[in-house]
C-alpha positions as CSV (number, residue, x, y, z in Angstrom):
1,X,-0.4,0.1,0.2
2,X,1.2,3.6,-0.9
3,X,2.6,5.8,2.5
4,X,1.5,9.4,2.3
5,X,3.1,11.9,4.8
6,X,0.5,14.2,6.2
7,X,2.4,17.5,7.3
8,X,-0.6,19.3,9.0
9,X,-0.6,21.8,12.0
10,X,-4.4,21.5,13.3
11,X,-5.1,17.9,15.1
12,X,-8.7,17.7,13.8
13,X,-8.1,18.0,10.0
14,X,-4.7,16.3,10.5
15,X,-7.2,13.3,11.9
16,X,-9.9,13.5,8.9
17,X,-7.4,13.4,6.3
18,X,-5.5,10.2,7.9
19,X,-9.1,8.8,8.6
20,X,-10.0,9.7,4.8
21,X,-6.4,7.5,3.6
22,X,-6.7,4.5,5.8
23,X,-10.7,4.2,4.1
24,X,-8.6,4.4,0.2
25,X,-6.1,1.9,1.6
26,X,-3.0,3.9,1.9
27,X,-1.0,4.3,4.8
28,X,-1.1,7.5,6.4
29,X,2.0,8.6,8.4
30,X,1.5,12.3,10.4
31,X,3.7,15.3,11.3
32,X,2.3,18.5,13.1
33,X,4.6,20.8,12.2
34,X,7.0,21.4,9.6
35,X,10.2,20.5,11.0
36,X,8.9,17.0,12.6
37,X,7.6,16.4,8.8
38,X,10.7,16.7,7.3
39,X,12.0,14.1,10.1
40,X,9.4,11.9,9.0
41,X,9.9,12.5,5.1
42,X,13.6,11.7,5.5
43,X,12.6,8.5,7.5
44,X,9.7,7.0,6.3
45,X,10.4,8.0,2.5
46,X,6.8,8.3,1.5
47,X,5.4,7.8,-2.1
48,X,3.6,11.8,-1.6
49,X,3.5,14.3,1.1
50,X,0.4,16.1,1.8
51,X,1.7,19.0,3.5
52,X,0.1,23.1,5.2
53,X,1.3,25.7,4.1
54,X,0.8,27.8,7.5
55,X,3.2,26.1,10.3
56,X,4.4,26.8,13.2
57,X,8.1,25.7,13.3
58,X,8.7,26.1,9.5
59,X,6.1,26.5,6.9
60,X,5.3,24.8,4.3
61,X,7.4,26.2,1.7
62,X,10.7,26.0,4.0
63,X,9.7,22.7,4.1
64,X,9.7,21.9,-0.1
65,X,12.3,24.1,-0.3
66,X,14.3,21.3,2.5
67,X,12.9,18.2,0.4
68,X,14.2,19.4,-3.0
69,X,17.2,19.5,-1.4
70,X,17.7,16.5,-0.6
71,X,18.3,14.5,-3.7
72,X,16.6,11.4,-2.1
73,X,13.7,13.4,-1.5
74,X,13.4,15.6,-4.4
75,X,11.0,13.7,-6.7
76,X,8.1,12.9,-4.0
77,X,5.3,14.3,-5.5
78,X,4.1,17.2,-3.1
79,X,0.9,18.5,-2.8
80,X,0.4,21.4,-0.5
81,X,-2.6,22.4,1.3
82,X,-3.7,26.0,1.0
83,X,-6.6,27.8,3.1
84,X,-7.8,30.6,0.9
85,X,-6.4,33.5,1.9
86,X,-2.7,32.1,0.9
87,X,-3.8,32.2,-2.9
88,X,-1.6,35.1,-3.3
89,X,1.2,33.3,-2.5
90,X,0.3,30.3,-4.5
91,X,3.0,31.2,-7.4
92,X,6.2,31.0,-5.2
93,X,4.7,28.2,-3.8
94,X,4.6,26.1,-7.2
95,X,7.9,27.8,-8.3
96,X,9.5,25.8,-5.4
97,X,8.4,22.6,-7.5
98,X,5.5,21.6,-6.2
99,X,3.0,19.3,-7.8
100,X,-0.4,20.7,-6.7
101,X,-2.3,22.9,-5.0
102,X,-5.6,22.3,-3.0
103,X,-7.7,25.0,-1.0
104,X,-8.8,24.1,2.4
105,X,-11.7,23.1,3.3
106,X,-10.3,20.3,0.2
107,X,-13.2,17.9,-0.2
108,X,-12.7,14.7,0.5
109,X,-12.9,13.9,-3.5
110,X,-11.0,16.2,-4.5
111,X,-7.8,15.5,-2.4
112,X,-8.1,11.7,-3.4
113,X,-8.1,12.6,-6.9
114,X,-5.5,14.7,-6.4
115,X,-3.7,12.2,-5.0
116,X,-4.5,9.3,-7.1
117,X,-3.2,11.7,-10.3
118,X,0.1,12.3,-9.0
119,X,0.4,8.7,-7.7
120,X,-0.5,7.8,-10.9
121,X,1.9,10.1,-13.3
122,X,4.4,9.4,-10.8
123,X,4.5,5.8,-11.5
124,X,4.5,6.3,-15.0
125,X,7.9,8.5,-15.0
126,X,9.5,5.7,-12.9
127,X,8.3,2.9,-15.1
128,X,9.9,5.1,-18.5
129,X,13.2,5.9,-16.1
130,X,11.5,9.0,-17.0
131,X,12.6,12.3,-15.1
132,X,11.6,15.7,-16.5
133,X,13.3,18.9,-15.2
134,X,10.4,21.4,-14.8
135,X,12.9,23.7,-13.3
136,X,12.9,26.3,-16.3
137,X,10.5,26.5,-19.1
138,X,13.4,27.9,-21.3
139,X,14.0,24.0,-22.9
140,X,10.6,24.5,-23.9
141,X,11.6,27.8,-26.2
142,X,13.1,25.3,-28.4
143,X,9.6,24.9,-29.5
144,X,9.7,28.0,-31.5
145,X,7.3,29.3,-28.2
146,X,7.1,32.6,-27.1
147,X,8.8,32.6,-23.6
148,X,5.1,33.5,-22.2
149,X,3.7,30.4,-23.5
150,X,6.5,28.6,-23.3
151,X,5.9,29.1,-18.8
152,X,2.2,28.0,-19.3
153,X,3.2,25.1,-21.6
154,X,5.4,23.8,-18.6
155,X,2.5,23.8,-16.5
156,X,0.1,22.5,-18.1
157,X,2.7,19.2,-18.8
158,X,2.3,19.2,-14.9
159,X,-1.2,18.8,-15.1
160,X,-2.4,22.4,-14.6
161,X,-5.6,23.7,-15.7
162,X,-6.3,26.9,-17.8
163,X,-7.5,29.2,-14.4
164,X,-4.9,27.1,-11.9
165,X,-1.7,28.5,-14.7
166,X,-3.2,31.8,-14.6
167,X,-3.1,31.7,-10.6
168,X,0.3,30.6,-10.7
169,X,1.7,33.3,-13.7
170,X,-0.4,35.9,-12.3
171,X,-2.2,36.6,-16.1
172,X,-6.1,36.1,-16.5
173,X,-7.4,32.5,-17.5
174,X,-8.6,34.2,-21.6
175,X,-4.5,34.9,-22.1
176,X,-3.9,31.5,-21.1
177,X,-6.3,29.9,-23.7
178,X,-4.4,32.6,-26.5
179,X,-1.1,30.7,-24.8
180,X,-2.2,27.1,-25.5
181,X,-3.9,28.1,-28.9
182,X,-0.4,29.3,-29.6
183,X,1.2,25.5,-28.7
184,X,-1.1,23.7,-30.1
185,X,-0.5,25.3,-33.9
186,X,3.1,25.7,-32.9
187,X,3.6,21.7,-32.0
188,X,1.1,21.1,-34.5
189,X,-1.3,19.3,-31.7
190,X,-5.2,19.3,-31.2
191,X,-5.2,18.3,-27.3
192,X,-3.1,19.5,-24.1
193,X,-2.4,15.9,-23.7
194,X,-0.7,15.5,-27.1
195,X,1.7,19.1,-26.2
196,X,2.2,17.5,-22.9
197,X,3.9,15.2,-24.4
198,X,6.1,17.4,-26.5
199,X,6.8,19.0,-23.5
200,X,8.1,16.0,-21.4
201,X,10.2,15.2,-24.0
202,X,11.6,18.6,-24.4
203,X,12.2,18.6,-20.9
204,X,13.0,14.8,-20.1
């Protein structure tokens, strides 16, 4: 069974998430602050990490930076749990290398779906020994895209929706749609999944 680390300082939410994970046949490991979370990640080597942003001891951004600096932990899928008021900080969190974000209170179905999606993608990459480098959109410029469209494709390839890309890049959703259309035209594809495949090939 897949092991999931939950780093969350609110006891009730931590318990509720752990109960939900057990119900869906995951093995939950809990930590009540960022420093304990890093220790647990090194000790348990979880398959995925769910992490709150605002916590005592160390916030979620500090946790992610510490994990990214450790080669054995850097590729573990990482999902931020954010309060609505923290969405302005979303871009900085995603730019650090988070795989996804969910806004609290999160619906159980949305949480489970996000976990399943990230685990599935991680398994696919592992099977093919396929490790795309999402740290820069630079390689995507070789596909003939404008810098902004290349940034949008970088996030599209990580499974982000248009609204999420808009939030991350600080632009409107209609502008994202224009960038997506530019991707389709330049890459000669008709679907987001086809565009993502081209991006992953370029980032490999």
